[in-house]
SERO-539014 format. One line per 3 residues: for each residue x, y, z of C-alpha. Coordinates in steps of 0.25 Angstrom, whole numbers, plus 5000, padded with zeros to 4 digits. Layout:
<pts>
X:Y:Z | ...;
</pts>
This chain:
<pts>
5000:5001:5000 | 5005:5014:4997 | 5006:5023:5006;
5013:5035:4999 | 5007:5038:4987 | 5014:5051:4982;
5029:5056:4982 | 5034:5062:4993 | 5047:5069:4995;
5057:5073:5007 | 5060:5086:4997 | 5061:5098:5003;
5058:5091:5016 | 5065:5092:5033 | 5077:5086:5034;
5081:5082:5048 | 5096:5078:5051 | 5104:5075:5066;
5117:5069:5066 | 5120:5053:5072 | 5132:5050:5080;
5143:5052:5069 | 5135:5065:5066 | 5135:5069:5081;
5152:5065:5081 | 5152:5074:5070 | 5147:5086:5075;
5155:5080:5089 | 5169:5082:5079 | 5164:5095:5076;
5164:5100:5090 | 5176:5094:5093 | 5184:5101:5081;
5179:5114:5086 | 5181:5115:5100 | 5195:5108:5096;
5197:5120:5085 | 5192:5130:5095 | 5201:5125:5107;
5213:5124:5097 | 5210:5136:5088 | 5212:5127:5076;
5206:5130:5063 | 5210:5116:5058 | 5201:5110:5068;
5190:5120:5067 | 5190:5118:5052 | 5189:5101:5054;
5178:5103:5063 | 5168:5113:5053 | 5172:5103:5043;
5165:5093:5051 | 5154:5101:5053 | 5152:5102:5038;
5153:5088:5035 | 5142:5087:5045 | 5134:5096:5039;
5138:5090:5025 | 5131:5078:5031 | 5121:5083:5036;
5118:5088:5020 | 5120:5076:5016 | 5112:5067:5024;
5102:5075:5022 | 5103:5076:5008 | 5101:5060:5008;
5086:5062:5011 | 5081:5075:5003 | 5072:5074:4993;
5068:5060:4995 | 5055:5056:4988 | 5046:5045:4992;
5039:5040:4978 | 5029:5030:4984 | 5029:5021:5000;
5021:5008:4997 | 5018:4998:5008 | 5011:4985:5010;
4997:4984:5019 | 5000:4973:5027 | 4994:4968:5040;
4998:4972:5054 | 5011:4969:5059 | 5016:4965:5047;
5030:4968:5039 | 5025:4978:5027 | 5034:4982:5014;
5035:4994:5009 | 5041:5002:4997 | 5044:5017:4996;
5049:5022:4982 | 5060:5033:4985 | 5067:5042:4976;
5079:5052:4975 | 5075:5064:4968 | 5089:5071:4967;
5102:5071:4961 | 5108:5066:4974 | 5111:5052:4978;
5103:5047:4992 | 5112:5037:5001 | 5106:5029:5011;
5093:5034:5021 | 5082:5029:5026 | 5065:5028:5025;
5057:5029:5036 | 5042:5025:5039 | 5040:5032:5051;
5026:5026:5055 | 5030:5012:5052 | 5043:5013:5056;
5048:5008:5042 | 5061:5011:5039 | 5071:5007:5028;
5084:5012:5021 | 5085:5017:5006 | 5100:5013:5002;
5102:5024:4993 | 5097:5033:4982 | 5103:5038:4969;
5099:5050:4963 | 5086:5050:4957 | 5082:5037:4960;
5071:5030:4965 | 5070:5019:4974 | 5061:5007:4980;
5062:5003:4994 | 5055:4992:5002 | 5053:4991:5017;
5046:4984:5027 | 5041:4987:5040 | 5032:4983:5051;
5017:4986:5051 | 5009:4992:5063 | 5002:4982:5072;
4987:4988:5069 | 4980:4988:5057 | 4976:5002:5050;
4979:5015:5043 | 4993:5020:5049 | 4997:5035:5042;
5010:5036:5037 | 5016:5049:5040 | 5031:5050:5040;
5042:5045:5031 | 5056:5047:5035 | 5069:5048:5028;
5083:5047:5036 | 5096:5046:5032 | 5112:5046:5037;
5117:5046:5024 | 5128:5047:5019 | 5137:5050:5030;
5129:5045:5042 | 5130:5058:5051 | 5118:5062:5051;
5103:5058:5050 | 5095:5065:5041 | 5079:5063:5041;
5066:5068:5034 | 5051:5065:5034 | 5040:5065:5023;
5026:5066:5030 | 5016:5058:5022 | 5000:5055:5023;
4995:5040:5022 | 4992:5029:5028 | 4996:5013:5027;
4987:5003:5030 | 4990:4991:5039 | 4981:4981:5038;
4975:4970:5045 | 4981:4958:5052 | 4975:4944:5044;
4972:4933:5054 | 4960:4923:5056 | 4954:4912:5048;
4960:4912:5035 | 4950:4905:5028 | 4943:4915:5020;
4928:4918:5026 | 4920:4912:5016 | 4907:4911:5022;
4907:4925:5019 | 4907:4922:5003 | 4897:4920:4994;
4898:4906:4994 | 4887:4903:4985 | 4894:4905:4972;
4908:4898:4976 | 4902:4885:4982 | 4908:4874:4976;
4903:4861:4981 | 4906:4853:4994 | 4917:4842:4998;
4920:4834:5009 | 4925:4839:5023 | 4940:4838:5026;
4948:4839:5039 | 4952:4854:5038 | 4941:4860:5030;
4935:4873:5037 | 4921:4872:5044 | 4916:4883:5036;
4915:4876:5025 | 4908:4862:5029 | 4894:4862:5022;
4887:4860:5036 | 4873:4858:5028 | 4879:4845:5022;
4884:4840:5035 | 4871:4841:5041 | 4863:4833:5029;
4875:4822:5029 | 4884:4825:5039 | 4895:4824:5029;
4904:4839:5030 | 4907:4844:5017 | 4915:4857:5014;
4909:4867:5006 | 4918:4871:4994 | 4918:4885:4986;
4925:4889:4974 | 4939:4896:4972 | 4939:4909:4981;
4942:4917:4971 | 4926:4915:4966 | 4922:4919:4981;
4919:4932:4985 | 4922:4932:4999 | 4916:4944:5009;
4922:4945:5023 | 4910:4951:5032 | 4915:4957:5046;
4901:4953:5052 | 4903:4940:5048 | 4916:4939:5055;
4914:4932:5068 | 4927:4939:5075 | 4924:4948:5086;
4939:4954:5086 | 4941:4968:5078 | 4956:4964:5074;
4953:4948:5071 | 4940:4953:5062 | 4949:4961:5055;
4960:4952:5053 | 4951:4942:5047 | 4944:4950:5038;
4960:4954:5033 | 4964:4940:5032 | 4952:4936:5024;
4954:4949:5014 | 4969:4944:5014 | 4966:4931:5010;
4954:4933:5000 | 4964:4943:4993 | 4975:4932:4992;
4965:4922:4985 | 4958:4932:4976 | 4945:4930:4984;
4935:4943:4982 | 4931:4947:4995 | 4926:4959:5002;
4925:4964:5017 | 4912:4968:5026 | 4919:4976:5037;
4911:4987:5046 | 4912:5000:5036 | 4919:4993:5025;
4913:4983:5014 | 4923:4980:5001 | 4918:4975:4989;
4920:4961:4985 | 4934:4961:4977 | 4948:4955:4976;
4961:4961:4975 | 4972:4969:4983 | 4966:4982:4981;
4953:4976:4987 | 4960:4969:4998 | 4969:4982:5001;
4955:4989:5003 | 4949:4978:5012 | 4962:4978:5021;
4963:4993:5023 | 4948:4993:5028 | 4951:4982:5036;
4965:4989:5041 | 4956:5003:5045 | 4943:4996:5052;
4938:5000:5065 | 4926:4997:5071;
</pts>
């Protein structure tokens, strides 16, 4: 699922920079040289101190230039169930004529952080990453993307932010009875005959009318699942816990999509058409993700 749908640029955005321990040591050397130059009235020592200071400022500028003017063309994240490891892909462009050494991109809301080794002038690169999804279903706001680096000299850390306003959907967990709810299907069209009961068959397919007449156990068989139209009805589920009921419906939606079964769902406040396909799957899962009673 794509949550960044247009191009965002870090052009002309505020860049912050602080020295790391090596940069701090460099400033410490500057102070020592200045104090020594003042104590001994030695211009050569003064000059060495100001050379160190000029190198420090050059390092700050070069570090900031590593992330300046970067552009994000798109961010795509696969919507998965709560607690799963999700994968994503970000497309970054270097529109400048300058080489960009290693830097990092962070999606702060999801604590997803990954490195970009380098970007040549005018290069566009697609980077894959993974991260842990939140442990609760629903819509999550995506507000901040951060770029940071210590390149090229490793003396300072520079970073900047881009504000985005979009949402990412975390689907419900999927568990419960895996067999599709045939009782909710229009089985009159799919019925194909009977066969004798075999150990392990589900009781829901036993034809109890034949058993009452003959005392023989027969199983009802139906046509291939691709011809069925399954309607998953919230009110027909005998599950009291809200999250358990949502998870059961999500499991059936996922399985119906995998089997290419036409399906629809009836839940409080929403009734889907009976269709199949990934778009229909994502629409149903989205409604389950935001369902509140």
